[in-house]
C-alpha positions as a Python dict, from the first residue, in 0.01 Angstrom:
ca = {
    (1, 'M'): (0, 0, 0),
    (2, 'T'): (-34, -108, 355),
    (3, 'L'): (38, 206, 604),
    (4, 'P'): (254, 80, 874),
    (5, 'A'): (64, 32, 1237),
    (6, 'L'): (77, 286, 1475),
    (7, 'P'): (264, 225, 1789),
    (8, 'R'): (79, 113, 2076),
    (9, 'H'): (137, 430, 2283),
    (10, 'E'): (-7, 648, 1993),
    (11, 'V'): (-316, 423, 1969),
    (12, 'L'): (-375, 453, 2316),
    (13, 'D'): (-318, 827, 2323),
    (14, 'L'): (-555, 882, 2071),
    (15, 'E'): (-830, 669, 2183),
    (16, 'L'): (-800, 827, 2547),
    (17, 'R'): (-790, 1198, 2398),
    (18, 'Q'): (-1106, 1117, 2211),
    (19, 'R'): (-1292, 937, 2511),
    (20, 'A'): (-1189, 1198, 2736),
    (21, 'R'): (-1347, 1451, 2501),
    (22, 'E'): (-1668, 1238, 2479),
    (23, 'I'): (-1690, 1238, 2844),
    (24, 'E'): (-1694, 1621, 2897),
    (25, 'V'): (-1968, 1654, 2613),
    (26, 'D'): (-2154, 1403, 2783),
    (27, 'F'): (-2139, 1549, 3104),
    (28, 'L'): (-2215, 1900, 2997),
    (29, 'R'): (-2552, 1738, 2883),
    (30, 'F'): (-2608, 1567, 3214),
    (31, 'C'): (-2537, 1937, 3369),
    (32, 'D'): (-2832, 2050, 3122),
    (33, 'L'): (-3049, 1774, 3270),
    (34, 'A'): (-2933, 1844, 3618),
    (35, 'A'): (-2970, 2223, 3591),
    (36, 'E'): (-3345, 2171, 3477),
    (37, 'L'): (-3411, 1925, 3761),
    (38, 'I'): (-3288, 2186, 3998),
    (39, 'A'): (-3461, 2492, 3871),
    (40, 'D'): (-3792, 2324, 3855),
    (41, 'G'): (-3779, 2147, 4191),
    (42, 'H'): (-3830, 1818, 4053),
    (43, 'Y'): (-3582, 1637, 4300),
    (44, 'T'): (-3907, 1702, 4575),
    (45, 'C'): (-4097, 1443, 4361),
    (46, 'F'): (-3876, 1173, 4499),
    (47, 'G'): (-3886, 1301, 4874),
    (48, 'Y'): (-3570, 1503, 4873),
    (49, 'A'): (-3588, 1864, 5025),
    (50, 'D'): (-3265, 1954, 4888),
    (51, 'P'): (-3105, 1882, 4548),
    (52, 'A'): (-2749, 1793, 4712),
    (53, 'D'): (-2942, 1490, 4871),
    (54, 'Y'): (-3086, 1375, 4531),
    (55, 'F'): (-2774, 1381, 4353),
    (56, 'E'): (-2573, 1226, 4630),
    (57, 'Q'): (-2801, 966, 4766),
    (58, 'R'): (-3009, 876, 4463),
    (59, 'L'): (-2740, 939, 4189),
    (60, 'G'): (-2418, 881, 4393),
    (61, 'I'): (-2256, 1205, 4241),
    (62, 'S'): (-2079, 1466, 4438),
    (63, 'Y'): (-2305, 1770, 4436),
    (64, 'R'): (-1989, 2030, 4497),
    (65, 'S'): (-1849, 1866, 4193),
    (66, 'L'): (-2159, 1880, 4033),
    (67, 'R'): (-2206, 2238, 4134),
    (68, 'R'): (-1867, 2329, 3969),
    (69, 'R'): (-1969, 2198, 3649),
    (70, 'L'): (-2299, 2376, 3635),
    (71, 'T'): (-2113, 2679, 3653),
    (72, 'V'): (-2013, 2593, 3315),
    (73, 'V'): (-2347, 2533, 3194),
    (74, 'E'): (-2479, 2896, 3339),
    (75, 'A'): (-2207, 3061, 3147),
    (76, 'L'): (-2291, 2896, 2840),
    (77, 'A'): (-2660, 3022, 2892),
    (78, 'S'): (-2510, 3376, 2945),
    (79, 'L'): (-2348, 3402, 2583),
    (80, 'P'): (-2579, 3495, 2297),
    (81, 'E'): (-2766, 3227, 2163),
    (82, 'A'): (-2585, 3215, 1812),
    (83, 'V'): (-2259, 3119, 1960),
    (84, 'Q'): (-2358, 2889, 2258),
    (85, 'D'): (-2317, 2576, 2043),
    (86, 'E'): (-1955, 2691, 1927),
    (87, 'A'): (-1872, 2793, 2289),
    (88, 'R'): (-2000, 2434, 2421),
    (89, 'E'): (-1771, 2267, 2191),
    (90, 'A'): (-1482, 2504, 2281),
    (91, 'L'): (-1515, 2457, 2638),
    (92, 'A'): (-1565, 2066, 2618),
    (93, 'E'): (-1233, 2063, 2417),
    (94, 'L'): (-1064, 2269, 2730),
    (95, 'G'): (-1174, 2035, 2988),
    (96, 'S'): (-1403, 2080, 3281),
    (97, 'H'): (-1114, 2218, 3509),
    (98, 'K'): (-1033, 2510, 3253),
    (99, 'A'): (-1383, 2558, 3170),
    (100, 'A'): (-1499, 2600, 3537),
    (101, 'V'): (-1219, 2845, 3582),
    (102, 'L'): (-1334, 3051, 3303),
    (103, 'A'): (-1720, 3052, 3386),
    (104, 'P'): (-1696, 3367, 3590),
    (105, 'M'): (-1525, 3547, 3330),
    (106, 'L'): (-1771, 3427, 3059),
    (107, 'K'): (-2072, 3540, 3257),
    (108, 'A'): (-1908, 3893, 3342),
    (109, 'K'): (-1803, 3969, 2993),
    (110, 'P'): (-1947, 3737, 2756),
    (111, 'E'): (-1817, 3921, 2452),
    (112, 'T'): (-1475, 3812, 2543),
    (113, 'W'): (-1530, 3433, 2546),
    (114, 'R'): (-1321, 3341, 2257),
    (115, 'A'): (-1025, 3525, 2347),
    (116, 'W'): (-1046, 3366, 2705),
    (117, 'V'): (-1103, 3027, 2547),
    (118, 'Q'): (-791, 3077, 2323),
    (119, 'R'): (-573, 3205, 2665),
    (120, 'A'): (-694, 2873, 2842),
    (121, 'A'): (-583, 2656, 2564),
    (122, 'E'): (-222, 2800, 2576),
    (123, 'S'): (-203, 2811, 2960),
    (124, 'T'): (-213, 2593, 3262),
    (125, 'V'): (-508, 2564, 3484),
    (126, 'E'): (-312, 2773, 3760),
    (127, 'A'): (-208, 3030, 3525),
    (128, 'I'): (-549, 3078, 3398),
    (129, 'Q'): (-711, 3103, 3726),
    (130, 'E'): (-455, 3367, 3811),
    (131, 'R'): (-550, 3565, 3493),
    (132, 'V'): (-943, 3530, 3561),
    (133, 'S'): (-898, 3636, 3924),
    (134, 'Q'): (-717, 3933, 3850),
    (135, 'A'): (-932, 4039, 3584),
    (136, 'L'): (-1260, 3997, 3804),
    (137, 'G'): (-1060, 4158, 4112),
    (138, 'L'): (-1088, 3824, 4322),
    (139, 'R'): (-856, 3718, 4581),
    (140, 'P'): (-588, 3500, 4439),
    (141, 'R'): (-548, 3149, 4585),
    (142, 'G'): (-317, 3138, 4884),
    (143, 'K'): (-377, 3504, 4985),
    (144, 'P'): (-513, 3557, 5347),
    (145, 'D'): (-904, 3604, 5366),
    (146, 'A'): (-1019, 3982, 5346),
    (147, 'P'): (-1252, 4109, 5621),
    (148, 'G'): (-1573, 3929, 5609),
    (149, 'E'): (-1482, 3666, 5328),
    (150, 'R'): (-1488, 3366, 5560),
    (151, 'W'): (-1819, 3469, 5725),
    (152, 'Y'): (-1955, 3515, 5353),
    (153, 'R'): (-1816, 3182, 5240),
    (154, 'R'): (-1991, 3023, 5536),
    (155, 'L'): (-2322, 3197, 5454),
    (156, 'L'): (-2329, 3064, 5082),
    (157, 'H'): (-2226, 2731, 5209),
    (158, 'D'): (-2554, 2718, 5435),
    (159, 'V'): (-2819, 2862, 5210),
    (160, 'P'): (-3004, 2658, 4993),
    (161, 'P'): (-2786, 2544, 4663),
    (162, 'D'): (-3061, 2709, 4443),
    (163, 'A'): (-3067, 3048, 4612),
    (164, 'R'): (-2669, 3094, 4617),
    (165, 'E'): (-2668, 3281, 4274),
    (166, 'E'): (-2937, 3508, 4446),
    (167, 'V'): (-2743, 3583, 4732),
    (168, 'E'): (-2439, 3633, 4549),
    (169, 'A'): (-2616, 3893, 4296),
    (170, 'V'): (-2779, 4057, 4609),
    (171, 'F'): (-2423, 4085, 4771),
    (172, 'A'): (-2274, 4235, 4466),
    (173, 'A'): (-2534, 4497, 4432),
    (174, 'G'): (-2495, 4568, 4800),
    (175, 'A'): (-2138, 4607, 4777),
    (176, 'R'): (-2190, 4862, 4518),
    (177, 'L'): (-2442, 5043, 4703),
    (178, 'A'): (-2246, 5049, 5053),
    (179, 'E'): (-1902, 5119, 4858),
    (180, 'T'): (-1736, 4835, 5050),
    (181, 'T'): (-1596, 4507, 4958),
    (182, 'N'): (-1639, 4369, 5288),
    (183, 'P'): (-1924, 4132, 5305),
    (184, 'L'): (-2024, 4201, 5647),
    (185, 'G'): (-2012, 4572, 5587),
    (186, 'V'): (-2268, 4493, 5298),
    (187, 'F'): (-2493, 4280, 5554),
    (188, 'L'): (-2488, 4572, 5798),
    (189, 'H'): (-2595, 4811, 5518),
    (190, 'M'): (-2886, 4580, 5422),
    (191, 'V'): (-3010, 4572, 5787),
    (192, 'R'): (-2992, 4927, 5803),
    (193, 'E'): (-3191, 4969, 5510),
    (194, 'V'): (-3468, 4762, 5613),
    (195, 'A'): (-3453, 4786, 5991),
    (196, 'V'): (-3707, 5076, 6029),
    (197, 'E'): (-3957, 4969, 5777),
    (198, 'W'): (-3942, 4590, 5954),
    (199, 'Q'): (-3968, 4732, 6262),
    (200, 'Q'): (-4275, 4941, 6208),
    (201, 'R'): (-4447, 4653, 6008),
    (202, 'A'): (-4370, 4423, 6298),
    (203, 'R'): (-4551, 4640, 6561),
}
């Protein structure tokens, strides 16, 4: 018995969804390679002082977009090794936008990754972004900047890309020690902490 052919719109939909998933899986592999190149500084072998120049000038890829995808790879690396392959498949299924939104939550609370993937699968990008922001205590999109936030974002923009994660970690620790969420307040606390020692050493 010959089964009736699928309508053309269903054929297109089926193949497009399959191809979209393949793109996500391939790009996660691309990000694995990109993360290794950045971490080991291999871009300097081609005469580039900054990884952004390597990706944009040599490969024609927006470094800003790549950094967003790299957060997904970094989040996967923070999960227990035994579940990383399963999580990679699940995030590829979600797509890059939702996966990038989930990345900070997966790094902060890796044990909750399955629950968050399930929530993301059932939510819009905007809805899951709001839930992640609330869970992490981040400023919701559209809300006016808190004191010092614009300065802090500019600082992160200006530091070398491979140092941003370290700067963010130091400011997070400083916020706890200084008991303030104002990045300028954290910076001033850092200055006061090292001021006397550095002034003595500079004499």
